[in-house]
GUMIMI-499177 format. One record per residue: x, y, z of N, C-alpha, C, CB in turn. Coordinates in steps of 0.02 Angstrom, whole numbers, padded with zeros to 5 digits, always signed. Atoms other than C-alpha are relative to their C-alpha. Glycine has a CB too. Layout:
<atoms>
XYZXYZXYZXYZ;...
</atoms>
This chain:
<atoms>
+00068+00020-00020-01957+01491+01275-00004-00076+00004-00053+00028-00049;+00011+00072-00003-02018+01318+01323-00040-00020-00062-00038-00020+00066;+00036+00026+00058-02111+01210+01200-00065+00038-00011-00015-00075+00009;+00064-00032+00018-02253+01298+01108-00051-00056-00006+00005+00042-00066;+00045+00059-00002-02375+01162+01161-00063+00011-00042-00019-00016+00072;+00062-00014+00036-02528+01247+01086+00010-00007-00075-00026+00070+00017;-00013+00003+00072-02452+01267+00913+00013-00072-00022+00059+00045-00018;-00017+00069+00018-02380+01091+00911-00061-00045+00005+00056-00026+00045;+00061+00039-00008-02543+01018+00974-00046+00008-00060-00037+00021+00065;+00043-00013+00058-02638+01101+00831+00027-00037-00062-00003+00075-00014;-00030+00033+00058-02515+01031+00703-00011-00075+00003+00075+00016-00003;+00002+00072-00006-02517+00854+00770-00070-00029+00004+00038-00021+00061;+00067+00027-00006-02702+00836+00805-00043+00014-00062-00034+00029+00060;+00037-00014+00061-02753+00897+00632-00011-00063-00041+00038+00052-00042;+00005+00062+00038-02733+00718+00569+00027-00057+00044+00040+00005-00067;-00022+00055-00043-02707+00545+00643+00071-00025-00015-00047-00056-00007;-00067+00024+00020-02545+00510+00548+00040+00056-00031-00006-00060-00049;-00046-00048+00031-02397+00623+00509+00049-00041-00042+00038+00044+00054;-00046+00037+00043-02302+00553+00358+00072+00020+00014-00018+00010-00073;-00072-00011-00009-02115+00535+00388+00032-00020-00066+00029-00040+00061;-00022+00013+00069-02035+00552+00216+00073+00021-00011-00045+00036-00048;-00067-00018+00025-01864+00557+00133-00008+00011-00075+00054-00055+00017;+00009-00016+00071-01861+00641-00038+00067+00011-00034-00045+00062-00008;-00063-00006+00038-01729+00639-00173+00005+00064-00041+00007-00059-00046;-00002-00063+00037-01777+00805-00253-00054+00046+00027-00010-00011-00076;+00051-00048-00021-01873+00963-00217-00065-00011-00037+00025+00072-00011;+00060+00012+00040-01993+00924-00358-00041-00058+00027+00018-00013-00074;+00034+00058-00028-02033+00755-00284-00034+00018+00066+00049-00059+00011;+00029-00022-00063-02062+00837-00115-00064+00039-00010+00050+00042+00038;+00059-00040+00015-02186+00960-00190-00058-00045-00022+00015+00052-00055;+00052+00045+00026-02283+00824-00284-00027-00044+00056+00027-00043-00057;+00019+00043-00056-02284+00714-00129-00044+00038+00049+00062-00027+00035;+00039-00040-00047-02347+00853-00016-00069+00016-00028+00038+00065+00017;+00065-00014+00032-02484+00897-00140-00046-00061+00003+00010+00021-00073;+00040+00061+00000-02542+00716-00151-00025-00015+00070+00041-00059-00027;+00020+00014-00068-02544+00694+00037-00054+00049+00024+00061+00004+00047;+00048-00051-00020-02637+00858+00065-00068-00012-00034+00025+00070-00017;+00061+00015+00036-02764+00811-00068-00039-00057+00032+00015-00016-00074;+00031+00056-00034-02796+00652+00030-00020+00015+00072+00046-00058-00002;+00020-00019-00067-02825+00748+00191+00055-00001+00052-00054-00045+00022;-00057+00000-00045-02651+00735+00266+00043+00061-00015+00042-00066-00006;-00033-00063+00015-02583+00912+00276+00070+00005+00029-00042+00057+00025;-00066-00004-00032-02439+00897+00399+00046-00054-00027-00007-00006+00077;-00048+00047+00027-02283+00814+00331+00068+00013+00031+00004+00006-00078;-00067-00005-00029-02113+00780+00409+00051-00021-00053+00007-00042+00065;-00053+00015+00048-01972+00791+00282+00065-00011+00039+00008+00059-00053;-00060+00015-00039-01821+00706+00359+00063+00024-00035+00005-00075+00013;-00064-00023+00027-01647+00774+00337+00047-00059-00012+00033+00052+00047;-00039+00060+00015-01587+00605+00276+00025+00000-00072-00041-00062+00013;-00022-00005+00069-01560+00660+00096+00026+00070-00014-00058-00018-00050;-00027-00066+00017-01462+00803+00017-00053+00049-00023+00053-00007-00053;+00052-00044+00028-01623+00870-00059-00050+00025+00052-00037-00037-00054;+00051-00013-00050-01717+00886+00105-00014+00075+00011+00020-00030+00066;+00010-00071-00014-01690+01072+00140-00031+00036-00059+00066+00033+00019;+00030-00031+00060-01728+01123-00039-00073-00021-00007+00039-00019-00063;+00069+00024+00004-01884+01015-00032-00045+00037+00048-00003-00076+00014;+00039-00037-00049-01943+01102+00126-00014+00071-00026+00037+00003+00067;+00010-00067+00029-01916+01272+00043-00053-00001-00054+00067+00027-00028;+00047+00004+00057-02011+01217-00112-00071-00014+00023+00023-00054-00049;+00067+00016-00025-02156+01143-00015-00031+00061+00032+00003-00058+00051;+00027-00061-00031-02176+01302+00087-00021+00051-00053+00052+00031+00046;+00014-00048+00052-02174+01404-00073-00057-00021-00046+00062+00011-00041;+00046+00023+00052-02280+01295-00187-00061-00039+00025+00038-00042-00048;+00056+00039-00026-02396+01196-00073-00025+00033+00065+00021-00075+00014;+00020-00037-00059-02476+01323+00045-00049-00038+00045-00032+00065-00021;+00047+00038-00041-02605+01197+00103+00035-00050+00046-00049-00036-00045;-00038+00047-00041-02467+01089+00179+00032+00034+00060+00054-00035-00043;-00038-00022-00058-02387+01107+00350+00063-00041+00000-00041-00007+00068;-00062+00037+00012-02206+01060+00322+00048+00005+00059+00033+00024-00064;-00049+00002-00054-02092+01005+00463+00064-00032-00024-00028-00037+00059;-00065+00031+00015-01912+00947+00466+00015-00052+00053+00057+00054-00003;-00014+00054-00047-01862+00782+00545+00072-00023-00002-00045-00057-00014;-00068+00026-00009-01706+00689+00599+00049+00057+00011+00021-00042-00061;-00044-00055-00019-01633+00849+00670+00046-00023+00056-00042+00064+00021;-00048+00028-00047-01474+00800+00761+00046+00052+00032+00042-00051-00034;-00046-00051-00025-01385+00965+00795-00031+00069-00006+00067-00003-00037;+00024-00069+00007-01413+01152+00820+00008+00026-00072+00037+00046+00048;-00011-00022+00069-01339+01180+00646-00056-00023-00045+00067-00026-00025;+00055+00025+00040-01471+01069+00569-00065+00035+00018-00007-00076+00008;+00060-00035-00022-01605+01153+00674-00005+00068-00035+00000+00009+00078;+00000-00066+00030-01555+01324+00610-00010-00004-00076+00066+00036+00016;+00008+00008+00072-01543+01262+00430-00073-00015-00018+00046-00056-00027;+00070+00017+00012-01718+01188+00441-00044+00061+00011-00022-00057+00046;+00038-00061-00013-01784+01349+00516+00007+00049-00058+00023+00032+00066;-00013-00045+00056-01704+01450+00377-00037-00024-00063+00075+00005-00015;+00034+00029+00058-01781+01332+00248-00076+00010+00003+00015-00074-00006;+00071-00013-00007-01953+01372+00318-00039-00054+00037-00030+00010-00066;+00036+00053-00037-01993+01219+00424-00047+00030+00052+00051-00047+00034;+00050-00026-00046-02150+01247+00526-00001-00037+00067-00069-00004-00031;-00013+00035-00063-02104+01118+00658+00062-00042-00009-00062-00044+00022;-00063+00036+00001-01946+01024+00703-00007-00064+00041+00058+00045+00028;+00004+00064-00033-01932+00841+00749+00070-00029+00009-00046-00050-00039;-00065+00031-00013-01782+00759+00832-00011-00069+00030+00042+00045+00048;+00008+00067-00028-01758+00575+00874+00015-00004+00075+00044-00049-00036;-00016-00003-00071-01693+00625+01046+00002+00072+00022+00067-00035+00014;-00006-00069-00024-01647+00779+01144+00069+00010+00030-00055+00017+00051;-00063-00019-00031-01482+00862+01187-00007+00071+00027+00060-00005-00052;+00001-00068-00027-01445+01019+01286+00006+00051-00056+00057+00009+00052;-00012-00046+00056-01385+01101+01125-00062+00010-00042+00057-00025-00043;+00061-00006+00040-01544+01063+01029-00054+00037+00039-00026-00069-00022;+00048-00036-00042-01652+01122+01174+00015+00074+00003-00002-00030+00070;-00020-00070+00001-01552+01284+01177-00020+00033-00066+00076+00007+00011;+00019-00027+00066-01581+01308+00990-00075+00011-00003+00022-00048-00056;+00072-00006+00000-01767+01279+01015-00023+00059+00044-00033-00065+00024;+00017-00053-00047-01771+01402+01159+00006+00069-00034+00045-00002+00062;-00010-00063+00035-01710+01539+01042-00041+00006-00064+00074+00008-00017;+00038+00003+00063-01834+01494+00904-00075+00002+00013+00018-00062-00039;+00074+00001-00003-02019+01520+00871-00028-00064-00030-00028+00061-00037;+00023+00062+00031-02027+01351+00783-00006-00054+00054+00049-00022-00056;+00008+00050-00053-02099+01216+00896+00041-00063-00012-00073-00018+00008;-00042+00061+00003-01988+01066+00934-00038-00059+00029+00066+00011+00038;+00026+00064-00024-02050+00887+00950+00060-00046+00012-00051-00032-00051;-00060+00040-00014-01905+00799+01038-00018-00072+00016+00039+00030+00057;+00011+00070-00014-01889+00611+01052+00018-00020+00070+00037-00041-00049;-00017+00029-00065-01888+00512+01212-00019-00074-00001-00037+00037+00059;+00011+00072+00002-01882+00326+01250-00009-00031+00069+00057-00033-00035;+00002+00028-00068-01876+00303+01439-00037+00047+00048+00071-00015+00026;+00032-00043-00049-01970+00368+01591+00046+00055+00026-00025-00040+00059;-00047-00052-00024-01813+00460+01649+00006+00056-00050+00069-00031+00014;-00004-00051+00053-01798+00550+01482-00064+00041-00001+00013-00032-00069;+00064-00034+00002-01983+00593+01487-00007+00048+00059-00057-00050+00000;+00002-00044-00058-01971+00663+01663+00046+00060-00008+00019-00039+00063;-00047-00055+00012-01820+00767+01613-00029+00050-00048+00067-00027-00027;+00030-00046+00049-01913+00838+01463-00058+00039+00031-00024-00040-00062;+00055-00034-00034-02063+00878+01571+00026+00058+00042-00040-00050+00044;-00030-00053-00040-01950+00978+01687+00025+00058-00043+00058-00029+00041;-00022-00052+00046-01887+01073+01534-00059+00037-00032+00044-00031-00055;+00059-00034+00027-02065+01124+01492-00030-00033-00062+00017+00069-00016;+00025+00036+00058-02102+00993+01359-00054-00049+00020+00056-00037-00037;+00056+00044-00017-02272+00909+01367-00021-00044-00059-00059+00042+00022;+00014+00042+00059-02279+00835+01190+00066-00026-00026-00038+00041-00056;-00062+00032+00018-02145+00711+01143-00009-00050-00057+00031-00033+00060;-00002+00055+00048-02098+00595+01002+00022-00062+00039+00050+00015-00060;-00017+00062-00033-02096+00416+01067+00035-00044-00052-00064-00037+00030;-00040+00030+00054-01955+00335+00968+00058-00040+00028+00026+00054-00047;+00038+00036+00053-01919+00202+00911-00055-00043+00031+00048-00045-00042;+00059+00025-00036-02094+00151+00964-00003-00075+00008-00061+00023-00035;+00008+00072-00004-02108-00032+00921+00059-00034+00034-00011-00030-00069;-00061+00031-00025-01929-00072+00968+00009+00008+00076+00059+00028-00036;-00010-00012-00071-01943-00003+01145-00061-00015+00043+00020+00072+00011;+00058+00020-00041-02109-00073+01201-00068+00015-00029+00005+00032+00065;+00062-00011+00037-02240-00005+01083-00058+00029+00041-00021-00062-00029;+00061-00027-00030-02419+00034+01130-00007-00023+00073-00061-00022-00041;+00006+00025-00068-02408-00073+01287+00039+00043+00050+00026-00073+00005;-00040-00043-00043-02270+00036+01359-00034+00068+00009+00071+00009-00029;+00034-00065-00005-02363+00197+01318-00062-00005+00044-00019+00025-00070;+00060+00010-00041-02521+00127+01398+00019-00001+00074-00036-00066-00019;-00021+00003-00069-02425+00091+01558+00023+00067+00027+00055-00051+00008;-00025-00065-00021-02354+00267+01561-00056+00051+00010+00049+00027-00052;+00054-00050-00002-02521+00357+01541-00021+00020+00071-00061-00028-00037;+00020-00021-00068-02574+00351+01726+00058+00024+00043-00034-00058+00035;-00059-00018-00039-02395+00378+01787+00022+00072-00015+00057-00048-00014;-00019-00068+00021-02354+00536+01687-00057+00026-00043+00070+00001-00040;+00060-00015+00038-02529+00592+01636+00003+00064-00042-00057+00005+00046;-00002-00064+00036-02479+00766+01575+00036-00006-00067+00034+00053+00042;-00037+00008+00063-02370+00698+01434-00043-00030-00055+00061-00044+00011;+00033+00027+00059-02438+00669+01260+00054-00018-00051-00051+00051-00031;-00051+00028+00044-02348+00575+01122-00021-00005-00073+00021-00067+00025;+00006+00019+00070-02323+00554+00936+00049-00058-00010+00017+00062-00049;-00044+00058+00008-02254+00376+00927+00020-00010-00073-00033-00062+00026;-00027+00010+00068-02145+00339+00775+00051-00056+00002+00033+00066-00027;-00049+00055+00005-02047+00187+00721-00034-00067+00001+00050+00005+00056;+00030+00066+00003-02117+00022+00661-00076+00000-00001+00023-00041+00056;+00073-00005+00001-02296+00085+00650-00026-00008-00071-00024+00067+00031;+00029+00014+00067-02403+00024+00504-00075-00006+00007+00031-00065-00031;+00073+00009-00001-02583-00008+00458-00020-00058+00047-00027-00014-00070;+00015+00058-00042-02572-00169+00561-00006+00018+00075+00054-00053-00009;+00000-00015-00071-02541-00086+00729-00019+00072+00017+00067-00014+00029;+00014-00071-00013-02588+00098+00708-00060+00009+00046-00013+00036-00066;+00059-00006-00043-02757+00070+00791+00015-00009+00073-00051-00050-00021;-00019+00010-00070-02673+00009+00950+00026+00064+00031+00054-00055+00006;-00028-00063-00025-02583+00175+00966-00053+00055+00004+00058+00023-00045;+00050-00054+00002-02726+00291+00916-00053-00009+00054-00032+00004-00068;+00050+00013-00052-02837+00209+01048+00023+00025+00069-00015-00074+00003;-00027-00019-00066-02723+00270+01189-00014+00073+00016+00076-00012+00001;+00016-00069-00019-02768+00428+01287+00059+00047-00003-00029+00000+00068;-00059-00044+00001-02589+00493+01285+00033+00004-00068+00050-00024+00051;-00026-00004+00069-02565+00478+01096-00041+00051-00039-00002-00070-00035;+00034-00051+00041-02606+00630+00988-00006-00022-00072+00037+00067+00004;-00003+00023+00069-02557+00551+00823+00059-00048-00004+00007+00060-00052;-00059+00042+00009-02427+00433+00752+00040+00026-00059-00019-00075-00010;-00041-00015+00058-02282+00457+00633+00009-00064-00040+00069+00031+00020;-00005+00061+00040-02273+00336+00488+00028+00013-00069-00066-00033-00005;-00028-00006+00067-02180+00307+00327-00041-00037-00052+00071-00026-00001;+00037+00040+00049-02309+00193+00247-00043+00041-00047-00044-00049+00036;+00039-00042+00045-02402+00341+00171+00039+00021-00062-00024+00062+00038;-00042-00019+00058-02256+00374+00053+00050-00055-00015+00037+00068+00015;-00045+00056+00016-02186+00205+00000+00051+00020-00054-00041-00061-00022;-00053-00018+00047-02021+00219-00093-00018-00018-00072+00065-00034+00019;+00016+00021+00069-02088+00123-00242-00051+00046-00032-00027-00072+00000;+00050-00046+00028-02238+00238-00264+00030+00069-00014-00060+00007+00047;-00033-00064+00012-02131+00394-00245+00044-00004-00062+00042+00021+00062;-00044+00008+00058-02004+00328-00371-00039-00004-00065+00043-00063+00008;+00042+00007+00060-02144+00285-00492-00044+00061-00012-00044-00062+00006;+00041-00060+00003-02224+00456-00462-00074-00017-00001+00019+00041-00062;+00070+00021-00006-02386+00368-00417-00034+00043+00052-00004-00076+00019;+00028-00048-00047-02460+00521-00336-00073-00017+00016+00005+00071-00027;+00069+00020-00012-02638+00456-00356-00003-00056+00052-00034-00023-00066;-00004+00054-00048-02589+00300-00260+00015+00026+00070+00052-00051-00020;-00018-00029-00065-02512+00405-00121-00060+00040+00027+00062+00046-00007;+00060-00036-00022-02668+00515-00115-00050-00050+00030-00032+00039-00058;+00046+00051-00025-02771+00356-00091+00021-00025+00070-00005-00059-00049;-00025+00021-00065-02659+00300+00053-00013+00054+00053+00075-00015-00004;+00012-00056-00046-02677+00473+00131-00074+00002+00020+00020+00067-00033;+00071+00000-00017-02867+00462+00121-00016-00055+00051-00042-00010-00064;+00010+00055-00047-02863+00294+00210+00025+00020+00070+00035-00064-00024;-00028-00020-00064-02752+00366+00346-00041+00055+00033+00072+00024-00009;+00040-00055-00027-02855+00524+00367-00065-00025+00029-00015+00052-00054;+00064+00027-00023-03010+00416+00392+00008-00041+00064-00030-00042-00054;-00011+00040-00061-02930+00322+00538-00032+00033+00061+00075-00011+00012;+00028-00036-00056-02984+00457+00657+00037-00016+00065-00073-00015+00008;-00030+00011-00066-02939+00461+00841-00054-00029+00045+00028+00067+00030;+00050+00035-00042-03027+00342+00960-00023+00046+00056+00029-00065+00029;
</atoms>
């Protein structure tokens, strides 16, 4: 099947920011997801950048039913399948390969593939993908590039990720072709290491209040 646009749209528009997190243990993942959800940020992208990522996704699905847990930094069909088995509710990749698109075609889990150029975006549109990750956002032109693309490829919507912070998030959320942004500032490494879940909940509340222009 092509991209489940409706399901992915519901996940991404439920909040203005999707936290992109790396966790060192399943327990930390559970506590982090609880804190974010308590602050109004339910969807969370757990990246497969740590050995604990898959166990964390399993634990979050089991212990934090109010969270919507996705898997990020998916680079191969093997990782896609492992994330699906772990219970990921959406899959995020920094790019797109034929192999990953094939894996997504055989799965009910919606894929948010990355794209960086108009040619990549046009290719993904032909594959049936209307919602894309714009990555790495700041490094490839940022909000200005997305603004210029809006009238050219109006059917595409984006979740820009990479270099986005409280300083520039408003520039992205103001764009008509942006559904939400991905950001790591909601789960700073120092607060996670210190288990400052109240501090993370406060950051989540601030992000949830950003709204969409």
